[in-house]
N, C-alpha and C positions, 0 to 999 in steps of 0.2 A: 962791318957787319950790317951798317945801317943801309947799305947798299945792297946786301942781301937780302935783307927782309922788303925792301921796298920793292926789288923785284920778284920775289915772291908774291906781294900782296898784290903787282900788278897783274902778274899770270894768273893769279886765284879768282882774281873779278873779272879778267877777260873771260875765263872759261866760264864763270856763274853767269856772265850774261850772254854767252854764246851757246851756252846749253840750254839757255830760256827759250831761246830763238829756236834753236833743236827741238825742243820738248812742243813747243807751240806748232811748229810745221807739223810734229807729227800728229798733234791733235786734230788739226786742220783736217790733213788726210787718213784721218781715224788708222795708223799706225802704231806699231809699238811704241811705249810710252815711258819715258825714263823716271824711275821709281821715285816718290817723293822722298824718301827716306836720303835719295842719291842727291838732291836739288837740298836738302835741309844739311845735309853734310858738308856740301861744297859752303854751305852758308855760316857753317861754324867754323871749318878750317878757315875764316879768313875772306870767302867770296861774298860777303852780305851787301855789299855798296853794288858790285856787279850784277848780284840777283834784283835787287830793289829796281836798278836802272832798268833790267832786263823785264822787269814784271810791269812797270812803267810804259817803257815802250813799245812792248807787245802786247800789251792787257791781257797777261797771261798770268792766271793763279791769282786774280785780285778777287774772285769771290770766295776765298779759300781762307778762313780765319788761322791756317796753322800758318799761311804765308802771310796776310797781310799783318798781323799781330807778331807771328813768331821770328819772323827773316826782321823787321826793324829793331823787336826785343833783344836780337841775337847782337846786332851791330851797336845797339846801348851798352850791351853788356861788354863787348869787345871793347869800347870806347873806355868805358869806367873801368876796367881791368889795366888798359894802357895807362891810363893818369896815374891810378893805383900804384903799379909798377914805376913808372918814374918819378913818383914823387917818394921812393924808399930808397 
């Protein structure tokens, strides 16, 4: 079971990282963008680490409080809930 969870987290964080790259490239070229709710959704479903690394690497969404505060908050809540779950 742990292997499945680890594989899921690896894939969703890689997706979060890549989606930040794709959205940044689309922003540069003035193309259709990935909706913010999709970006936040990936973070909520476990991709917050990948999203944060992508934000930092590509300097993307770093001026939007929804992302600079929201994504780290989501990550902290995920860590808190995981620790809480593991202690019961």
